[in-house]
MMTF fields as JSON, N, C-alpha, C and O atoms, coordinates in Angstrom:
{
  "mmtfVersion": "1.0.0",
  "mmtfProducer": "UNKNOWN",
  "numBonds": 227,
  "numAtoms": 228,
  "numGroups": 57,
  "numChains": 1,
  "numModels": 1,
  "chainsPerModel": [1],
  "groupsPerChain": [57],
  "chainIdList": ["A"],
  "bondAtomList": [4, 2, 8, 6, 12, 10, 16, 14, 20, 18, 24, 22, 28, 26, 32, 30, 36, 34, 40, 38, 44, 42, 48, 46, 52, 50, 56, 54, 60, 58, 64, 62, 68, 66, 72, 70, 76, 74, 80, 78, 84, 82, 88, 86, 92, 90, 96, 94, 100, 98, 104, 102, 108, 106, 112, 110, 116, 114, 120, 118, 124, 122, 128, 126, 132, 130, 136, 134, 140, 138, 144, 142, 148, 146, 152, 150, 156, 154, 160, 158, 164, 162, 168, 166, 172, 170, 176, 174, 180, 178, 184, 182, 188, 186, 192, 190, 196, 194, 200, 198, 204, 202, 208, 206, 212, 210, 216, 214, 220, 218, 224, 222],
  "bondOrderList": [1, 1, 1, 1, 1, 1, 1, 1, 1, 1, 1, 1, 1, 1, 1, 1, 1, 1, 1, 1, 1, 1, 1, 1, 1, 1, 1, 1, 1, 1, 1, 1, 1, 1, 1, 1, 1, 1, 1, 1, 1, 1, 1, 1, 1, 1, 1, 1, 1, 1, 1, 1, 1, 1, 1, 1],
  "groupList": [{"groupName": "MET", "atomNameList": ["N", "CA", "C", "O"], "elementList": ["N", "C", "C", "O"], "formalChargeList": [0, 0, 0, 0], "bondAtomList": [1, 0, 2, 1, 3, 2], "bondOrderList": [1, 1, 2], "singleLetterCode": "M", "chemCompType": "L-PEPTIDE LINKING"}, {"groupName": "ILE", "atomNameList": ["N", "CA", "C", "O"], "elementList": ["N", "C", "C", "O"], "formalChargeList": [0, 0, 0, 0], "bondAtomList": [1, 0, 2, 1, 3, 2], "bondOrderList": [1, 1, 2], "singleLetterCode": "I", "chemCompType": "L-PEPTIDE LINKING"}, {"groupName": "LEU", "atomNameList": ["N", "CA", "C", "O"], "elementList": ["N", "C", "C", "O"], "formalChargeList": [0, 0, 0, 0], "bondAtomList": [1, 0, 2, 1, 3, 2], "bondOrderList": [1, 1, 2], "singleLetterCode": "L", "chemCompType": "L-PEPTIDE LINKING"}, {"groupName": "GLN", "atomNameList": ["N", "CA", "C", "O"], "elementList": ["N", "C", "C", "O"], "formalChargeList": [0, 0, 0, 0], "bondAtomList": [1, 0, 2, 1, 3, 2], "bondOrderList": [1, 1, 2], "singleLetterCode": "Q", "chemCompType": "L-PEPTIDE LINKING"}, {"groupName": "PRO", "atomNameList": ["N", "CA", "C", "O"], "elementList": ["N", "C", "C", "O"], "formalChargeList": [0, 0, 0, 0], "bondAtomList": [1, 0, 2, 1, 3, 2], "bondOrderList": [1, 1, 2], "singleLetterCode": "P", "chemCompType": "L-PEPTIDE LINKING"}, {"groupName": "GLY", "atomNameList": ["N", "CA", "C", "O"], "elementList": ["N", "C", "C", "O"], "formalChargeList": [0, 0, 0, 0], "bondAtomList": [1, 0, 2, 1, 3, 2], "bondOrderList": [1, 1, 2], "singleLetterCode": "G", "chemCompType": "PEPTIDE LINKING"}, {"groupName": "GLU", "atomNameList": ["N", "CA", "C", "O"], "elementList": ["N", "C", "C", "O"], "formalChargeList": [0, 0, 0, 0], "bondAtomList": [1, 0, 2, 1, 3, 2], "bondOrderList": [1, 1, 2], "singleLetterCode": "E", "chemCompType": "L-PEPTIDE LINKING"}, {"groupName": "ARG", "atomNameList": ["N", "CA", "C", "O"], "elementList": ["N", "C", "C", "O"], "formalChargeList": [0, 0, 0, 0], "bondAtomList": [1, 0, 2, 1, 3, 2], "bondOrderList": [1, 1, 2], "singleLetterCode": "R", "chemCompType": "L-PEPTIDE LINKING"}, {"groupName": "ALA", "atomNameList": ["N", "CA", "C", "O"], "elementList": ["N", "C", "C", "O"], "formalChargeList": [0, 0, 0, 0], "bondAtomList": [1, 0, 2, 1, 3, 2], "bondOrderList": [1, 1, 2], "singleLetterCode": "A", "chemCompType": "L-PEPTIDE LINKING"}, {"groupName": "VAL", "atomNameList": ["N", "CA", "C", "O"], "elementList": ["N", "C", "C", "O"], "formalChargeList": [0, 0, 0, 0], "bondAtomList": [1, 0, 2, 1, 3, 2], "bondOrderList": [1, 1, 2], "singleLetterCode": "V", "chemCompType": "L-PEPTIDE LINKING"}, {"groupName": "SER", "atomNameList": ["N", "CA", "C", "O"], "elementList": ["N", "C", "C", "O"], "formalChargeList": [0, 0, 0, 0], "bondAtomList": [1, 0, 2, 1, 3, 2], "bondOrderList": [1, 1, 2], "singleLetterCode": "S", "chemCompType": "L-PEPTIDE LINKING"}, {"groupName": "TRP", "atomNameList": ["N", "CA", "C", "O"], "elementList": ["N", "C", "C", "O"], "formalChargeList": [0, 0, 0, 0], "bondAtomList": [1, 0, 2, 1, 3, 2], "bondOrderList": [1, 1, 2], "singleLetterCode": "W", "chemCompType": "L-PEPTIDE LINKING"}, {"groupName": "TYR", "atomNameList": ["N", "CA", "C", "O"], "elementList": ["N", "C", "C", "O"], "formalChargeList": [0, 0, 0, 0], "bondAtomList": [1, 0, 2, 1, 3, 2], "bondOrderList": [1, 1, 2], "singleLetterCode": "Y", "chemCompType": "L-PEPTIDE LINKING"}, {"groupName": "ASP", "atomNameList": ["N", "CA", "C", "O"], "elementList": ["N", "C", "C", "O"], "formalChargeList": [0, 0, 0, 0], "bondAtomList": [1, 0, 2, 1, 3, 2], "bondOrderList": [1, 1, 2], "singleLetterCode": "D", "chemCompType": "L-PEPTIDE LINKING"}, {"groupName": "THR", "atomNameList": ["N", "CA", "C", "O"], "elementList": ["N", "C", "C", "O"], "formalChargeList": [0, 0, 0, 0], "bondAtomList": [1, 0, 2, 1, 3, 2], "bondOrderList": [1, 1, 2], "singleLetterCode": "T", "chemCompType": "L-PEPTIDE LINKING"}, {"groupName": "HIS", "atomNameList": ["N", "CA", "C", "O"], "elementList": ["N", "C", "C", "O"], "formalChargeList": [0, 0, 0, 0], "bondAtomList": [1, 0, 2, 1, 3, 2], "bondOrderList": [1, 1, 2], "singleLetterCode": "H", "chemCompType": "L-PEPTIDE LINKING"}, {"groupName": "PHE", "atomNameList": ["N", "CA", "C", "O"], "elementList": ["N", "C", "C", "O"], "formalChargeList": [0, 0, 0, 0], "bondAtomList": [1, 0, 2, 1, 3, 2], "bondOrderList": [1, 1, 2], "singleLetterCode": "F", "chemCompType": "L-PEPTIDE LINKING"}],
  "groupTypeList": [0, 1, 2, 3, 4, 1, 5, 6, 3, 7, 8, 9, 2, 7, 5, 2, 10, 11, 6, 8, 12, 2, 3, 1, 2, 13, 8, 2, 4, 3, 10, 7, 5, 10, 7, 2, 14, 12, 13, 13, 5, 9, 2, 6, 1, 14, 9, 4, 2, 6, 8, 15, 6, 16, 10, 5, 7],
  "groupIdList": [1, 2, 3, 4, 5, 6, 7, 8, 9, 10, 11, 12, 13, 14, 15, 16, 17, 18, 19, 20, 21, 22, 23, 24, 25, 26, 27, 28, 29, 30, 31, 32, 33, 34, 35, 36, 37, 38, 39, 40, 41, 42, 43, 44, 45, 46, 47, 48, 49, 50, 51, 52, 53, 54, 55, 56, 57],
  "secStructList": [7, 7, 7, 7, 7, 6, 6, 3, 3, 3, 3, 3, 3, 3, 1, 7, 7, 2, 2, 2, 2, 2, 2, 2, 2, 2, 2, 1, 7, 6, 6, 7, 7, 7, 3, 3, 3, 3, 3, 6, 6, 3, 3, 3, 3, 3, 3, 3, 7, 2, 2, 2, 2, 2, 2, 6, 7],
  "xCoordList": [152.846, 152.265, 150.741, 150.125, 150.145, 148.7, 148.134, 148.544, 147.203, 146.563, 145.282, 144.465, 145.11, 143.896, 142.966, 143.37, 141.715, 140.79, 140.645, 140.687, 140.473, 140.28, 138.911, 137.93, 138.854, 137.572, 137.219, 136.089, 138.157, 137.868, 139.1, 140.235, 138.848, 139.897, 139.718, 138.589, 140.818, 140.746, 141.522, 142.549, 140.995, 141.695, 141.653, 140.634, 142.764, 142.842, 143.198, 144.173, 142.394, 142.638, 142.901, 142.132, 143.98, 144.356, 144.217, 144.332, 143.973, 143.899, 142.57, 142.507, 141.508, 140.188, 139.43, 139.47, 138.755, 137.896, 136.586, 136.266, 135.837, 134.526, 133.605, 132.824, 133.699, 132.874, 133.199, 132.296, 134.476, 134.88, 134.338, 133.882, 134.386, 133.828, 132.335, 131.856, 131.611, 130.166, 129.881, 128.908, 130.712, 130.539, 130.756, 130.005, 131.771, 132.035, 130.865, 130.408, 130.387, 129.272, 128.025, 127.328, 127.741, 126.588, 126.712, 125.706, 127.938, 128.16, 128.001, 127.794, 128.095, 127.998, 126.541, 125.723, 126.213, 124.829, 124.47, 125.333, 123.207, 122.75, 122.896, 123.065, 122.832, 122.874, 124.298, 124.49, 125.278, 126.667, 127.018, 126.429, 127.965, 128.439, 129.654, 130.184, 130.101, 131.305, 130.971, 129.831, 131.996, 131.855, 132.856, 134.034, 132.404, 133.275, 133.454, 132.496, 134.699, 135.016, 135.85, 136.877, 135.403, 136.107, 136.519, 135.714, 137.78, 138.262, 139.382, 140.454, 139.128, 140.144, 140.92, 142.15, 140.183, 140.812, 141.243, 141.76, 141.033, 141.412, 140.142, 139.325, 139.993, 138.851, 139.336, 140.243, 138.73, 139.028, 137.79, 136.692, 137.977, 136.89, 137.185, 138.239, 136.249, 136.388, 135.333, 134.146, 135.778, 134.885, 135.066, 136.185, 133.958, 134.095, 134.451, 133.964, 135.299, 135.634, 134.427, 133.617, 134.307, 133.149, 132.955, 131.829, 134.029, 133.931, 133.392, 132.632, 133.776, 133.316, 131.837, 131.112, 131.376, 129.975, 129.1, 128.053, 129.535, 128.749, 128.744, 127.757, 129.819, 129.878, 128.935, 128.509, 128.601, 127.694, 126.231, 125.367, 125.933, 124.534, 124.061, 122.908],
  "yCoordList": [197.248, 196.06, 196.132, 197.153, 195.052, 194.972, 194.1, 192.952, 194.646, 193.89, 193.268, 193.947, 191.99, 191.298, 191.203, 190.74, 191.641, 191.551, 190.108, 189.163, 189.962, 188.641, 188.125, 188.869, 186.843, 186.241, 186.207, 185.866, 186.553, 186.445, 186.027, 186.2, 185.483, 185.024, 185.744, 185.998, 186.073, 186.811, 186.101, 185.465, 186.234, 185.754, 186.885, 187.559, 187.09, 188.144, 187.499, 186.754, 187.794, 187.327, 188.542, 189.503, 188.501, 189.651, 189.29, 188.125, 190.289, 190.095, 189.55, 188.952, 189.748, 189.256, 190.318, 191.506, 189.87, 190.788, 190.976, 190.204, 192.003, 192.238, 191.046, 190.663, 190.464, 189.306, 188.106, 187.385, 187.895, 186.805, 187.042, 186.107, 188.281, 188.624, 188.296, 187.714, 188.667, 188.39, 186.895, 186.45, 186.113, 184.656, 184.075, 183.201, 184.554, 184.091, 184.469, 183.655, 185.688, 186.172, 185.321, 184.97, 184.988, 184.15, 182.732, 182.105, 182.22, 180.839, 180.678, 179.566, 181.771, 181.69, 181.743, 182.413, 181.042, 181.081, 182.476, 183.208, 182.828, 184.148, 184.328, 185.449, 183.236, 183.313, 183.213, 182.923, 183.448, 183.293, 184.311, 185.39, 183.96, 184.865, 185.65, 186.469, 185.405, 186.075, 187.441, 187.719, 188.277, 189.603, 189.713, 189.398, 190.152, 190.301, 191.779, 192.552, 192.154, 193.518, 193.445, 192.767, 194.147, 194.14, 195.561, 196.489, 195.724, 197.038, 196.873, 196.361, 197.305, 197.355, 196.04, 196.035, 194.927, 193.636, 192.867, 191.756, 193.453, 192.794, 192.436, 193.301, 191.146, 190.666, 190.236, 189.411, 190.796, 190.389, 189.71, 190.265, 188.497, 187.739, 187.633, 187.137, 188.1, 188.051, 187.1, 187.243, 186.124, 185.103, 185.057, 184.894, 185.201, 185.068, 183.629, 182.683, 183.477, 182.139, 181.541, 182.264, 180.223, 179.544, 179.872, 180.108, 179.888, 180.195, 181.6, 181.838, 182.522, 183.914, 184.005, 184.759, 183.256, 183.236, 182.748, 183.33, 181.683, 181.122, 182.02, 182.045, 182.755, 183.625, 184.805, 185.376, 185.182, 186.304, 185.921, 186.797, 184.657, 184.21, 183.996, 183.62],
  "zCoordList": [146.411, 146.97, 146.8, 147.108, 146.312, 146.137, 147.245, 147.417, 147.983, 149.054, 148.524, 147.901, 148.77, 148.359, 149.557, 150.623, 149.387, 150.51, 150.995, 150.207, 152.305, 152.884, 152.461, 152.456, 152.107, 151.799, 150.332, 149.982, 149.459, 148.031, 147.244, 147.687, 146.086, 145.191, 143.861, 143.44, 143.201, 141.938, 140.836, 141.071, 139.632, 138.442, 137.414, 137.268, 136.704, 135.689, 134.359, 134.258, 133.337, 131.973, 131.101, 131.119, 130.34, 129.496, 128.018, 127.634, 127.217, 125.769, 125.277, 124.203, 126.047, 125.649, 124.856, 125.178, 123.836, 123.084, 123.845, 124.75, 123.472, 124.079, 123.825, 124.696, 122.634, 122.282, 123.179, 123.602, 123.465, 124.354, 125.759, 126.418, 126.213, 127.521, 127.573, 128.546, 126.534, 126.496, 126.486, 127.095, 125.806, 125.799, 127.193, 127.625, 127.892, 129.26, 130.164, 130.966, 130.035, 130.839, 130.608, 131.56, 129.34, 128.997, 129.537, 129.867, 129.63, 130.076, 131.589, 132.073, 132.33, 133.787, 134.234, 133.604, 135.313, 135.814, 136.334, 136.82, 136.225, 136.679, 138.178, 138.655, 138.923, 140.389, 140.94, 142.122, 140.1, 140.534, 141.613, 141.681, 142.436, 143.465, 143.011, 143.762, 141.783, 141.294, 140.701, 140.329, 140.626, 140.031, 138.889, 139.065, 137.734, 136.574, 136.258, 136.255, 135.993, 135.599, 134.323, 134.284, 133.274, 131.993, 131.641, 131.719, 131.252, 130.836, 129.82, 130.141, 128.603, 127.545, 127.393, 127.368, 127.291, 127.045, 128.273, 128.159, 129.468, 130.71, 131.482, 131.797, 131.78, 132.55, 133.927, 134.046, 134.96, 136.332, 136.888, 136.847, 137.411, 138.014, 139.503, 139.902, 140.319, 141.768, 142.304, 142.013, 143.093, 143.64, 145.15, 145.637, 145.907, 147.358, 147.726, 147.108, 148.729, 149.197, 149.898, 150.476, 149.847, 150.412, 151.895, 152.333, 152.658, 154.098, 154.314, 155.253, 153.459, 153.567, 153.242, 153.89, 152.257, 151.89, 153.042, 153.325, 153.7, 154.786, 156.011, 156.746, 156.248, 157.421, 157.281, 158.285, 156.052, 155.822, 155.937, 155.899, 156.075, 156.132, 157.528, 157.739]
}
Protein backbone atom coordinates (compact mmCIF):
# COMPACT_ATOMS: atom_id res chain seq x y z
CA UNK A 1 0.00 0.00 0.00
CA UNK A 2 1.34 3.45 -0.96
CA UNK A 3 0.35 6.30 1.30
CA UNK A 4 0.05 9.72 -0.29
CA UNK A 5 0.89 12.64 1.97
CA UNK A 6 -2.06 14.89 2.80
CA UNK A 7 -2.02 18.18 0.95
CA UNK A 8 -0.41 17.18 -2.32
CA UNK A 9 -1.28 15.63 -5.65
CA UNK A 10 1.03 13.49 -7.78
CA UNK A 11 1.26 12.58 -11.44
CA UNK A 12 3.65 9.97 -12.88
CA UNK A 13 4.74 9.90 -16.53
CA UNK A 14 6.68 6.88 -17.80
CA UNK A 15 8.84 6.42 -20.87
CA UNK A 16 10.13 10.00 -21.07
CA UNK A 17 13.53 10.79 -22.47
CA UNK A 18 15.89 13.17 -20.67
CA UNK A 19 15.30 15.69 -23.47
CA UNK A 20 11.52 15.52 -22.93
CA UNK A 21 12.06 16.09 -19.21
CA UNK A 22 14.17 19.18 -19.94
CA UNK A 23 11.48 20.53 -22.29
CA UNK A 24 8.82 20.11 -19.59
CA UNK A 25 11.10 21.76 -17.03
CA UNK A 26 11.72 24.72 -19.38
CA UNK A 27 7.98 25.15 -20.05
CA UNK A 28 7.11 25.51 -16.36
CA UNK A 29 7.38 28.88 -14.59
CA UNK A 30 10.36 29.34 -12.27
CA UNK A 31 8.08 30.27 -9.37
CA UNK A 32 6.09 27.05 -9.54
CA UNK A 33 5.12 25.27 -6.36
CA UNK A 34 5.51 21.85 -7.96
CA UNK A 35 8.42 19.47 -7.52
CA UNK A 36 9.71 17.32 -10.37
CA UNK A 37 11.67 14.11 -9.91
CA UNK A 38 13.13 12.25 -12.91
CA UNK A 39 14.71 8.81 -12.78
CA UNK A 40 15.41 6.47 -15.70
CA UNK A 41 12.50 7.60 -17.89
CA UNK A 42 10.00 8.12 -15.07
CA UNK A 43 8.90 11.66 -14.21
CA UNK A 44 6.98 12.29 -10.99
CA UNK A 45 5.35 15.69 -10.54
CA UNK A 46 4.23 16.61 -7.03
CA UNK A 47 1.97 19.64 -6.60
CA UNK A 48 0.75 20.98 -3.26
CA UNK A 49 -3.01 21.37 -3.08
CA UNK A 50 -4.22 24.97 -2.99
CA UNK A 51 -5.71 24.61 0.52
CA UNK A 52 -2.38 23.26 1.79
CA UNK A 53 -0.49 26.18 0.25
CA UNK A 54 -2.70 28.74 1.95
CA UNK A 55 -2.52 27.02 5.34
CA UNK A 56 1.28 27.34 5.31
CA UNK A 57 1.17 31.12 4.88
